[in-house]
VOLUM-498429 format. One record per residue (C-alpha): y, z, x; residue in one letter. Coordinates in steps of 0.1 Angstrom, whole numbers, plus 5000, padded with zeros to 4 digits. Layout:
N
    yy    zz    xx  residuo
     Y     Z     X        a
...
END
This chain:
486
    yy    zz    xx  residuo
  5226  4370  6257        x
  5202  4395  6241        x
  5171  4387  6227        x
  5178  4401  6193        x
  5212  4378  6189        x
  5195  4348  6198        x
  5175  4341  6168        x
  5209  4345  6148        x
  5227  4323  6171        x
  5198  4294  6164        x
  5197  4299  6130        x
  5236  4293  6130        x
  5232  4261  6147        x
  5205  4252  6122        x
  5226  4258  6092        x
  5258  4247  6108        x
  5249  4208  6093        x
  5249  4222  6059        x
  5277  4210  6036        x
  5279  4223  6001        x
  5299  4202  5975        x
  5299  4166  5958        x
  5304  4137  5991        x
  5331  4114  5983        x
  5332  4081  5966        x
  5358  4061  5960        x
  5362  4063  5921        x
  5361  4025  5901        x
  5393  4012  5885        x
  5400  3991  5861        x
  5405  3956  5882        x
  5398  3922  5864        x
  5386  3888  5885        x
  5420  3874  5881        x
  5455  3877  5870        x
  5464  3865  5837        x
  5498  3852  5847        x
  5483  3835  5875        x
  5484  3797  5861        x
  5497  3776  5886        x
  5492  3803  5917        x
  5460  3798  5939        x
  5443  3829  5954        x
  5455  3833  5989        x
  5437  3818  6017        x
  5424  3846  6047        x
  5457  3833  6064        x
  5480  3842  6038        x
  5466  3874  6031        x
  5470  3884  6069        x
  5493  3917  6077        x
  5528  3900  6074        x
  5550  3935  6083        x
  5582  3914  6083        x
  5577  3900  6048        x
  5613  3897  6038        x
  5614  3870  6065        x
  5604  3845  6039        x
  5638  3844  6025        x
  5652  3827  6056        x
  5682  3850  6058        x
  5690  3858  6094        x
  5717  3887  6084        x
  5690  3903  6061        x
  5667  3902  6087        x
  5686  3922  6112        x
  5692  3947  6081        x
  5659  3953  6076        x
  5650  3960  6109        x
  5671  3990  6108        x
  5659  4004  6078        x
  5630  4015  6099        x
  5650  4028  6124        x
  5678  4047  6105        x
  5670  4057  6070        x
  5668  4091  6063        x
  5645  4091  6034        x
  5621  4074  6057        x
  5628  4098  6086        x
  5618  4127  6061        x
  5587  4110  6051        x
  5575  4105  6087        x
  5584  4143  6090        x
  5561  4151  6064        x
  5535  4131  6076        x
  5539  4146  6112        x
  5533  4181  6092        x
  5505  4169  6076        x
  5488  4157  6110        x
  5495  4187  6124        x
  5477  4209  6096        x
  5444  4186  6102        x
  5446  4199  6138        x
  5451  4235  6127        x
  5422  4232  6105        x
  5398  4216  6128        x
  5406  4244  6152        x
  5387  4267  6132        x
  5356  4251  6138        x
  5354  4265  6174        x
  5356  4298  6189        x
  5386  4320  6196        x
  5386  4337  6231        x
  5412  4364  6237        x
  5421  4388  6270        x
  5434  4418  6273        x
  5444  4442  6302        x
  5455  4478  6301        x
  5466  4506  6330        x
  5471  4539  6317        x
  5478  4569  6335        x
  5482  4606  6315        x
  5481  4644  6326        x
  5474  4678  6313        x
  5462  4715  6323        x
  5426  4727  6328        x
  5401  4729  6352        x
  5377  4702  6371        x
  5379  4669  6355        x
  5348  4647  6348        x
  5350  4607  6344        x
  5338  4590  6312        x
  5312  4558  6313        x
  5343  4537  6300        x
  5360  4546  6334        x
  5385  4573  6322        x
  5389  4606  6339        x
  5395  4634  6312        x
  5398  4669  6315        x
  5411  4690  6347        x
  5443  4693  6362        x
  5467  4667  6372        x
  5468  4629  6363        x
  5441  4610  6348        x
  5441  4572  6353        x
  5422  4542  6335        x
  5425  4504  6343        x
  5408  4479  6322        x
  5406  4440  6317        x
  5387  4419  6296        x
  5375  4388  6276        x
  5366  4386  6239        x
  5352  4359  6218        x
  5347  4355  6181        x
  5331  4323  6165        x
  5325  4322  6123        x
  5298  4291  6123        x
  5305  4266  6094        x
  5273  4273  6078        x
  5279  4258  6046        x
  5305  4232  6056        x
  5338  4250  6040        x
  5359  4245  6075        x
  5346  4209  6074        x
  5354  4203  6041        x
  5392  4220  6043        x
  5390  4197  6075        x
  5382  4167  6049        x
  5412  4178  6025        x
  5435  4182  6053        x
  5427  4147  6070        x
  5423  4131  6030        x
  5459  4146  6025        x
  5473  4134  6058        x
  5464  4097  6048        x
  5481  4102  6018        x
  5510  4111  6035        x
  5509  4082  6056        x
  5505  4058  6022        x
  5538  4080  6012        x
  5554  4071  6038        x
  5543  4032  6037        x
  5555  4034  6000        x
  5590  4048  6013        x
  5593  4022  6039        x
  5584  3997  6013        x
  5609  4010  5986        x
  5635  4010  6009        x
  5631  3972  6021        x
  5626  3960  5986        x
  5656  3981  5972        x
  5677  3967  6002        x
  5664  3930  5999        x
  5674  3934  5958        x
  5706  3949  5968        x
  5715  3916  5995        x
  5703  3896  5969        x
  5727  3907  5946        x
  5757  3907  5969        x
  5751  3871  5980        x
  5751  3865  5942        x
  5787  3880  5938        x
  5795  3860  5968        x
  5789  3832  5951        x
  5802  3842  5918        x
  5835  3851  5934        x
  5838  3817  5945        x
  5830  3802  5912        x
  5856  3827  5899        x
  5883  3818  5924        x
  5878  3781  5914        x
  5879  3791  5878        x
  5915  3810  5885        x
  5928  3780  5901        x
  5916  3758  5875        x
  5930  3781  5847        x
  5962  3781  5865        x
  5963  3744  5866        x
  5957  3744  5830        x
  5981  3764  5822        x
  6007  3750  5843        x
  5999  3714  5819        x
  6003  3735  5788        x
  6037  3751  5798        x
  6052  3717  5807        x
  6037  3702  5774        x
  6054  3730  5755        x
  6086  3728  5774        x
  6083  3690  5764        x
  6078  3701  5726        x
  6043  3681  5722        x
  6024  3719  5724        x
  6025  3750  5707        x
  6040  3783  5720        x
  6002  3795  5707        x
  5989  3771  5738        x
  6008  3789  5761        x
  5998  3823  5753        x
  5963  3810  5750        x
  5961  3797  5787        x
  5980  3830  5798        x
  5952  3851  5782        x
  5927  3830  5795        x
  5942  3831  5829        x
  5948  3866  5834        x
  5912  3877  5817        x
  5898  3858  5848        x
  5919  3872  5871        x
  5902  3906  5862        x
  5871  3892  5861        x
  5875  3882  5899        x
  5892  3918  5906        x
  5860  3932  5890        x
  5838  3911  5915        x
  5853  3929  5944        x
  5845  3963  5932        x
  5809  3955  5928        x
  5806  3939  5962        x
  5822  3967  5975        x
  5795  3990  5959        x
  5768  3970  5971        x
  5781  3968  6004        x
  5780  4004  6005        x
  5745  4012  5992        x
  5733  3987  6021        x
  5751  4009  6045        x
  5735  4040  6032        x
  5702  4023  6034        x
  5702  4013  6068        x
  5714  4046  6079        x
  5750  4040  6084        x
  5784  4056  6069        x
  5797  4030  6044        x
  5827  4025  6067        x
  5808  4011  6096        x
  5793  3981  6079        x
  5814  3952  6068        x
  5792  3921  6059        x
  5813  3887  6058        x
  5813  3867  6025        x
  5787  3837  6029        x
  5778  3808  6008        x
  5745  3810  5986        x
  5715  3795  6005        x
  5690  3816  5993        x
  5658  3796  5981        x
  5628  3817  5962        x
  5597  3812  5983        x
  5561  3802  5973        x
  5539  3834  5972        x
  5505  3832  5971        x
  5492  3858  5946        x
  5457  3866  5960        x
  5434  3884  5939        x
  5439  3918  5917        x
  5411  3937  5940        x
  5431  3932  5972        x
  5459  3957  5954        x
  5437  3984  5962        x
  5441  3974  5999        x
  5477  3964  6003        x
  5491  3988  5977        x
  5504  4018  5996        x
  5509  4039  5962        x
  5477  4031  5951        x
  5462  4041  5986        x
  5483  4075  5985        x
  5466  4080  5951        x
  5429  4078  5961        x
  5434  4095  5991        x
  5445  4123  5970        x
  5410  4118  5945        x
  5392  4123  5983        x
  5410  4153  5991        x
  5407  4169  5956        x
  5369  4162  5959        x
  5367  4179  5993        x
  5384  4209  5980        x
  5355  4211  5953        x
  5331  4218  5983        x
  5353  4245  5999        x
  5356  4261  5964        x
  5315  4263  5962        x
  5312  4278  5993        x
  5324  4309  5985        x
  5292  4315  5969        x
  5276  4319  6002        x
  5279  4345  6028        x
  5301  4343  6061        x
  5285  4348  6095        x
  5310  4364  6124        x
  5300  4363  6158        x
  5315  4384  6184        x
  5314  4392  6219        x
  5332  4408  6248        x
  5331  4415  6283        x
  5352  4431  6310        x
  5355  4458  6339        x
  5372  4494  6338        x
  5372  4518  6365        x
  5396  4548  6372        x
  5403  4537  6408        x
  5420  4499  6408        x
  5402  4493  6440        x
  5369  4496  6421        x
  5378  4476  6389        x
  5358  4448  6393        x
  5330  4464  6407        x
  5294  4459  6392        x
  5294  4494  6381        x
  5329  4491  6362        x
  5312  4464  6342        x
  5314  4466  6300        x
  5298  4442  6277        x
  5290  4438  6238        x
  5276  4414  6215        x
  5275  4415  6177        x
  5269  4399  6146        x
  5284  4404  6107        x
  5273  4391  6073        x
  5296  4395  6046        x
  5293  4378  6012        x
  5305  4389  5976        x
  5279  4404  5950        x
  5303  4404  5920        x
  5337  4391  5913        x
  5336  4386  5870        x
  5335  4348  5875        x
  5363  4344  5901        x
  5344  4318  5922        x
  5333  4299  5893        x
  5367  4293  5881        x
  5382  4280  5913        x
  5352  4258  5912        x
  5363  4249  5879        x
  5400  4246  5887        x
  5390  4223  5917        x
  5367  4200  5895        x
  5396  4196  5869        x
  5422  4187  5896        x
  5399  4164  5910        x
  5393  4146  5878        x
  5431  4148  5874        x
  5437  4127  5904        x
  5415  4103  5897        x
  5428  4094  5862        x
  5464  4093  5883        x
  5447  4072  5908        x
  5432  4047  5880        x
  5467  4049  5863        x
  5484  4037  5896        x
  5460  4011  5896        x
  5470  3999  5858        x
  5507  4003  5869        x
  5501  3978  5900        x
  5480  3951  5879        x
  5511  3955  5855        x
  5537  3949  5881        x
  5523  3916  5896        x
  5515  3902  5861        x
  5552  3910  5850        x
  5568  3894  5885        x
  5542  3862  5881        x
  5550  3858  5845        x
  5590  3861  5857        x
  5584  3834  5884        x
  5566  3810  5857        x
  5595  3816  5832        x
  5628  3817  5855        x
  5613  3786  5871        x
  5610  3767  5835        x
  5642  3784  5827        x
  5659  3769  5858        x
  5661  3735  5845        x
  5673  3745  5813        x
  5701  3761  5830        x
  5710  3730  5852        x
  5708  3708  5821        x
  5734  3732  5801        x
  5757  3732  5830        x
  5760  3695  5835        x
  5767  3695  5795        x
  5792  3721  5797        x
  5810  3704  5828        x
  5811  3669  5811        x
  5821  3688  5778        x
  5851  3704  5798        x
  5863  3671  5816        x
  5863  3650  5779        x
  5879  3679  5759        x
  5907  3684  5788        x
  5914  3647  5791        x
  5916  3645  5750        x
  5941  3674  5749        x
  5963  3658  5776        x
  5961  3628  5753        x
  5970  3649  5724        x
  5938  3643  5705        x
  5926  3677  5705        x
  5944  3715  5700        x
  5942  3738  5733        x
  5918  3759  5712        x
  5890  3732  5718        x
  5897  3733  5758        x
  5896  3773  5761        x
  5862  3772  5742        x
  5851  3743  5766        x
  5861  3759  5798        x
  5848  3794  5789        x
  5814  3779  5781        x
  5811  3760  5813        x
  5821  3790  5829        x
  5795  3810  5813        x
  5772  3782  5823        x
  5777  3782  5857        x
  5773  3823  5861        x
  5736  3819  5838        x
  5725  3793  5863        x
  5736  3814  5896        x
  5719  3846  5876        x
  5686  3826  5870        x
  5686  3814  5910        x
  5692  3856  5919        x
  5668  3866  5892        x
  5640  3841  5904        x
  5645  3856  5942        x
  5644  3894  5928        x
  5611  3886  5911        x
  5598  3870  5940        x
  5607  3900  5962        x
  5596  3922  5935        x
  5559  3902  5933        x
  5561  3906  5973        x
  5564  3946  5969        x
  5539  3946  5938        x
  5514  3931  5959        x
  5520  3960  5991        x
  5544  3938  6010        x
  5535  3938  6047        x
  5511  3974  6047        x
  5473  3975  6047        x
  5449  4004  6046        x
  5444  4000  6082        x
  5476  4019  6085        x
  5464  4050  6069        x
  5458  4068  6106        x
  5485  4050  6124        x
  5516  4048  6101        x
  5546  4053  6126        x
  5565  4020  6139        x
  5593  4019  6162        x
  5607  3984  6157        x
  5639  3974  6178        x
  5672  3964  6160        x
  5674  3927  6162        x
  5695  3911  6186        x
END
């Protein structure tokens, strides 16, 4: 190393610790100390707030458990999100490489000829002039390094790392969304199974009513209109029954796609309704900042935008590039690596911009505005998260109270149906009263079942609103490789 270059290297090392631009601090968010709709709920205990990846197991359905495991393995939207995360991680490594020197190598052998007298050998080892052939051989190494004097590269790496963490949160959010959609589709499918059971029983009951009415008409104690009413009621019930099969088929196909399979490869056997709404500790609002992947993604993008301010500001300062090379050159291959054939060079270059008509200032302003935008989006994500939790807490409370009323309505409708059917058989009321009572009873059964399904759906939505089984600890390691159940 030459003495003139030594001060440059020492100054570079001293300045390499500088980083222009603002250091990042997580923006404040509008988080209240408790939930408005948390009456009757208790804050989660430490054991409740523990990371529970397989959150759907609270529904205690083995078929759902197996289907959810396949989402992580086979869902193509998750595969795309995972690939995007790997791209962002590779970008971090690419940006970080700029912090280190670049080393190159070269080698050449050249022969040329021409007329003339005696030749001479240049200091570089090339024979020039004279008759015959001239030859030259050269091997060498080169290196260049641009010290990160003002932190531009480190801010770029910081931005790339925050972007990769945002991508990891996007992957977690895609996973949670797919898991939630699958759980909701499965609940609706099992609701249709139970509704189909009710519908089949209703078709049988309406068929019996038609037989009784037909017999009464044949005996001359019922009007033709009673028979027509019974036939209409039965035909409508059968049509509704067929429509349930079509709805179920579509849900089954959707579940197959969510688990990465062609619809023809998945058949879910009809099963009785056994799902029960779980009790879910709501925690405290501030935990959303740690457990909501969409909020984490928004916060990381704010950090990424903040680092870009430093990148933009670094353009005000000059760039220093250090270069060096060394090697051997000779006209004779046997003497190529001798001391007399040694070549070397070192250099330093400082370059900056004196005038650009405000372009750098405009880029800094753009970066600051982009940061303000991401901060606003982060705060909006927090508000949206709080709103979703409040909505589903309210749904849990209201639907639980509604269930008791639905059960009372169903019991009364069934009793009314029984009484009016007996009165009709005794000739005390016309058939219209029976139709109205049977329709009301069937509607009450469907409403009670729908309420149960809505409570389950609200529970699943609440789990998702609370972040599912995810935490910000996964930002750097979001990849999981579960195995299929069974």
